[in-house]
C-alpha positions as CSV (number, residue, x, y, z in Angstrom):
1,X,0.0,0.0,0.0
2,X,1.1,3.6,-0.6
3,X,0.9,6.5,1.9
4,X,-0.1,9.1,-0.7
5,X,-3.6,9.7,0.4
6,X,-4.7,12.2,3.0
7,X,-6.9,12.0,6.0
8,X,-10.2,13.7,5.6
9,X,-9.8,17.1,7.2
10,X,-13.1,17.8,9.0
11,X,-13.1,19.9,12.1
12,X,-15.4,17.6,14.0
13,X,-13.0,14.7,13.8
14,X,-10.4,14.5,16.5
15,X,-7.6,13.3,14.3
16,X,-4.9,13.9,16.8
17,X,-6.0,10.8,18.7
18,X,-5.3,8.6,15.7
19,X,-1.9,7.8,17.2
20,X,-3.8,5.2,19.3
21,X,-4.2,3.2,16.1
22,X,-1.4,4.4,13.8
23,X,-2.8,5.5,10.4
24,X,-0.7,4.9,7.3
25,X,-3.2,5.9,4.6
26,X,-6.7,7.0,4.0
27,X,-8.8,8.2,1.0
28,X,-9.4,11.8,0.3
29,X,-12.5,13.4,1.8
30,X,-14.8,13.3,-1.1
31,X,-18.5,12.6,-1.7
32,X,-19.5,9.6,-3.8
33,X,-19.5,9.9,-7.6
34,X,-22.9,10.0,-9.3
35,X,-24.4,6.6,-9.4
36,X,-27.5,5.0,-11.0
37,X,-29.2,4.6,-7.6
38,X,-32.4,6.5,-8.6
39,X,-33.0,4.0,-11.4
40,X,-32.6,0.9,-9.2
41,X,-35.8,-1.1,-8.9
42,X,-36.9,-4.7,-8.2
43,X,-35.9,-5.9,-11.7
44,X,-32.4,-4.3,-11.6
45,X,-29.5,-6.7,-11.4
46,X,-27.4,-6.5,-8.3
47,X,-24.1,-4.7,-9.2
48,X,-20.7,-6.2,-8.6
49,X,-17.1,-4.8,-8.2
50,X,-16.6,-1.1,-8.7
51,X,-20.2,-0.6,-9.8
52,X,-21.4,-2.0,-6.5
53,X,-18.9,0.1,-4.5
54,X,-20.0,3.3,-6.3
55,X,-23.7,2.5,-5.8
56,X,-23.3,1.6,-2.1
57,X,-21.2,4.7,-1.4
58,X,-23.7,7.0,-3.2
59,X,-26.6,5.3,-1.4
60,X,-25.3,5.9,2.1
61,X,-24.3,9.4,1.3
62,X,-28.0,9.9,0.3
63,X,-29.6,8.3,3.3
64,X,-27.2,9.4,6.0
65,X,-29.3,12.3,7.4
66,X,-32.2,10.0,8.4
67,X,-30.3,6.7,8.6
68,X,-30.5,6.4,12.4
69,X,-34.3,7.3,12.5
70,X,-35.2,4.7,9.8
71,X,-32.9,2.1,11.4
72,X,-34.6,2.5,14.8
73,X,-38.1,2.3,13.3
74,X,-37.4,-0.7,11.1
75,X,-35.8,-2.8,13.9
76,X,-38.1,-1.5,16.7
77,X,-34.8,-0.3,18.3
78,X,-33.6,-3.9,18.5
79,X,-30.4,-2.9,16.6
80,X,-29.3,-1.2,19.8
81,X,-29.4,-4.4,21.8
82,X,-27.8,-6.3,19.0
83,X,-24.9,-3.9,19.0
84,X,-24.5,-4.2,22.8
85,X,-24.4,-8.0,22.5
86,X,-21.9,-7.8,19.7
87,X,-19.6,-5.7,21.8
88,X,-19.9,-8.2,24.6
89,X,-18.9,-11.0,22.2
90,X,-15.5,-9.3,21.7
91,X,-14.6,-10.0,25.3
92,X,-12.6,-6.8,25.5
93,X,-10.2,-6.0,28.3
94,X,-10.2,-2.3,29.5
95,X,-8.8,0.3,27.2
96,X,-8.8,-1.9,24.1
97,X,-8.0,-0.5,20.6
98,X,-11.0,-1.4,18.4
99,X,-11.4,-0.8,14.7
100,X,-15.1,-0.2,13.6
101,X,-15.3,-1.1,9.9
102,X,-18.2,0.5,8.0
103,X,-18.8,2.6,11.1
104,X,-21.7,4.6,9.6
105,X,-23.1,7.1,12.0
106,X,-20.9,5.9,14.9
107,X,-23.2,3.6,17.0
108,X,-20.4,1.1,17.8
109,X,-17.8,3.8,18.3
110,X,-20.0,5.7,20.6
111,X,-20.8,2.6,22.7
112,X,-17.2,1.6,22.8
113,X,-16.1,5.0,24.0
114,X,-18.6,4.9,26.8
115,X,-17.1,1.6,28.0
116,X,-13.6,3.1,28.2
117,X,-12.2,1.6,25.0
118,X,-10.3,3.4,22.1
119,X,-12.3,2.9,18.9
120,X,-11.5,4.3,15.5
121,X,-14.2,4.2,12.8
122,X,-13.7,3.9,9.0
123,X,-16.3,4.2,6.4
124,X,-16.3,4.9,2.6
125,X,-19.3,7.2,2.8
126,X,-18.4,10.8,3.6
127,X,-22.1,11.5,4.1
128,X,-22.4,8.9,6.9
129,X,-19.2,10.3,8.6
130,X,-20.6,13.8,8.5
131,X,-23.8,12.6,10.2
132,X,-21.9,10.6,12.8
133,X,-22.1,11.0,16.5
134,X,-19.1,8.9,17.6
135,X,-18.6,10.2,21.2
136,X,-15.3,11.7,20.3
137,X,-13.8,8.7,18.6
138,X,-11.7,9.5,15.5
139,X,-13.4,8.7,12.1
140,X,-11.7,8.3,8.8
141,X,-13.0,7.9,5.2
142,X,-11.3,4.8,3.9
143,X,-11.9,1.6,2.0
144,X,-12.3,-1.5,4.1
145,X,-10.1,-3.4,1.6
146,X,-7.3,-0.9,2.3
147,X,-7.5,-0.1,6.0
148,X,-5.3,2.8,7.0
149,X,-3.9,0.9,10.1
150,X,-0.6,-0.7,10.6
151,X,-0.2,-4.5,10.9
152,X,-1.3,-6.2,14.1
153,X,-2.4,-3.0,15.7
154,X,-6.0,-3.5,16.7
155,X,-7.1,-5.6,19.7
156,X,-10.5,-6.2,18.1
157,X,-12.5,-5.4,15.0
158,X,-16.3,-4.9,14.9
159,X,-18.7,-4.2,12.0
160,X,-22.4,-3.6,11.9
161,X,-24.5,-4.4,8.9
162,X,-21.7,-3.8,6.4
163,X,-20.6,-7.3,5.2
164,X,-23.1,-7.4,2.4
165,X,-22.0,-4.0,1.2
166,X,-18.4,-4.8,0.6
167,X,-17.5,-5.0,-3.0
168,X,-14.7,-7.6,-2.4
169,X,-15.4,-9.5,0.8
170,X,-12.4,-11.9,0.7
171,X,-10.1,-8.9,0.4
172,X,-11.8,-7.1,3.3
173,X,-11.5,-10.1,5.5
174,X,-7.9,-10.5,4.6
175,X,-7.3,-6.9,5.5
176,X,-9.0,-7.3,8.8
177,X,-6.8,-10.2,9.6
178,X,-3.8,-8.0,8.8
179,X,-4.7,-5.2,11.2
180,X,-5.7,-7.5,14.1
181,X,-3.1,-8.7,16.5
182,X,-2.7,-12.5,17.0
183,X,-5.5,-13.6,19.4
184,X,-7.6,-10.5,18.6
185,X,-11.3,-11.0,18.1
186,X,-13.6,-10.1,15.2
187,X,-17.4,-9.6,15.5
188,X,-19.5,-9.0,12.4
189,X,-23.1,-8.1,13.0
190,X,-25.5,-8.7,10.1
191,X,-29.1,-9.4,9.2
192,X,-30.1,-13.0,9.4
193,X,-32.9,-15.4,8.5
194,X,-35.1,-16.9,11.3
195,X,-35.2,-20.7,11.4
196,X,-38.8,-20.7,12.8
197,X,-41.2,-20.8,9.7
198,X,-43.7,-18.4,11.3
199,X,-41.1,-15.9,12.3
200,X,-39.4,-16.2,8.9
201,X,-42.6,-15.5,7.1
202,X,-43.4,-12.4,9.1
203,X,-39.8,-11.2,8.9
204,X,-39.8,-11.6,5.1
205,X,-42.9,-9.5,4.7
206,X,-41.6,-6.8,7.0
207,X,-38.2,-6.6,5.5
208,X,-39.1,-6.9,1.8
209,X,-42.5,-5.1,1.8
210,X,-42.8,-2.8,4.8
211,X,-39.2,-1.5,5.3
212,X,-39.0,-0.2,1.7
213,X,-42.2,1.8,2.3
214,X,-40.9,3.2,5.5
215,X,-37.6,4.1,3.8
216,X,-39.5,5.7,0.8
217,X,-41.6,7.8,3.2
218,X,-38.8,9.0,5.5
219,X,-35.7,8.8,3.4
220,X,-34.9,7.5,-0.2
221,X,-37.1,5.0,-2.0
222,X,-34.4,3.6,-4.3
223,X,-32.0,3.0,-1.4
224,X,-34.6,1.0,0.6
225,X,-35.5,-1.0,-2.4
226,X,-31.9,-2.0,-2.7
227,X,-31.2,-2.8,1.0
228,X,-33.5,-5.9,1.3
229,X,-32.2,-7.3,-2.0
230,X,-28.6,-6.8,-0.8
231,X,-29.1,-9.8,1.6
232,X,-28.4,-11.9,-1.5
233,X,-24.7,-10.9,-1.2
234,X,-24.3,-12.6,2.2
235,X,-22.4,-15.9,2.1
236,X,-23.8,-19.0,3.9
237,X,-22.1,-19.7,7.2
238,X,-20.1,-22.5,5.6
239,X,-18.8,-20.1,3.0
240,X,-18.2,-17.5,5.6
241,X,-16.2,-20.0,7.7
242,X,-14.0,-20.8,4.7
243,X,-13.4,-17.2,3.9
244,X,-12.4,-16.4,7.4
245,X,-10.2,-19.4,7.6
246,X,-8.4,-18.3,4.4
247,X,-8.0,-14.8,6.0
248,X,-6.2,-16.3,9.0
249,X,-9.0,-16.7,11.5
250,X,-10.0,-19.6,13.8
251,X,-12.9,-20.4,16.1
252,X,-15.5,-19.1,13.7
253,X,-19.0,-19.1,15.2
254,X,-22.4,-17.8,14.3
255,X,-24.7,-16.4,17.0
256,X,-28.4,-16.0,16.2
257,X,-30.0,-12.8,17.7
258,X,-33.8,-12.4,18.3
259,X,-34.7,-15.7,16.8
260,X,-32.3,-15.3,13.9
261,X,-33.6,-11.9,12.7
262,X,-30.0,-10.8,13.1
263,X,-26.8,-12.7,13.4
264,X,-23.3,-12.1,14.7
265,X,-20.3,-14.0,13.2
266,X,-17.3,-14.1,15.5
267,X,-13.7,-15.3,15.0
268,X,-10.3,-15.1,16.5
269,X,-7.2,-14.1,14.6
270,X,-4.8,-17.1,14.4
271,X,-1.8,-17.0,16.6
272,X,0.2,-18.1,13.5
273,X,-0.2,-14.5,12.2
274,X,-1.6,-12.8,9.1
275,X,-1.8,-14.7,5.9
276,X,-1.2,-12.4,2.9
């Protein structure tokens, strides 16, 4: 990696504290390029690669101002308890350095600061970072496949509802293995699929029919048509386990939350070190 990029220079970010997790590069502070988000509908093919990255970045720039409001409504505030449980699964010791990948508006970073840890958040969407309330944690605009943190620096890595938005998941997981110290823990919170047939039926109606209408009313219709469909990007647990193993992780586990409506995948970085 090169060190030619600059940190985003926004007054609200306390960049001086980045020494806690040494930054070696970050993308320039720029909004997303124009994307075909407005034309995305139920018949549109799901994008891949650079097209996916551009669409996702533009989408989150667009929905950032009301992201938290829609999130709380569509999950009945359950997302707050899911995040607390995810943090608990990291088994952090006091004053841990934690990387929050796809930090969005700063929910994880804020909670980690309250618990006395040292989080740093990264996100590709400048709009989300501008809308963030991180509790004073430093935030950086950066690509999760090129994290601006030195090798084996973080004690833990956490991510909330971002896995399905990564354009190159194997590269991202490999990068997270690079920045985690040996024995460091990873926790990836994502949407899930309930095993109970009745709950699964109700959840599918809510997520695919009701949530897009809530999003259209309060935020952006095209974005909330895309979000339910983006679940198709999620690998099965067996595939996830293989990807994490290839990235240098062991002890991979899936934890169902609220009957499987959400899930948290945890893993431990191998003591053998990072696999490039």
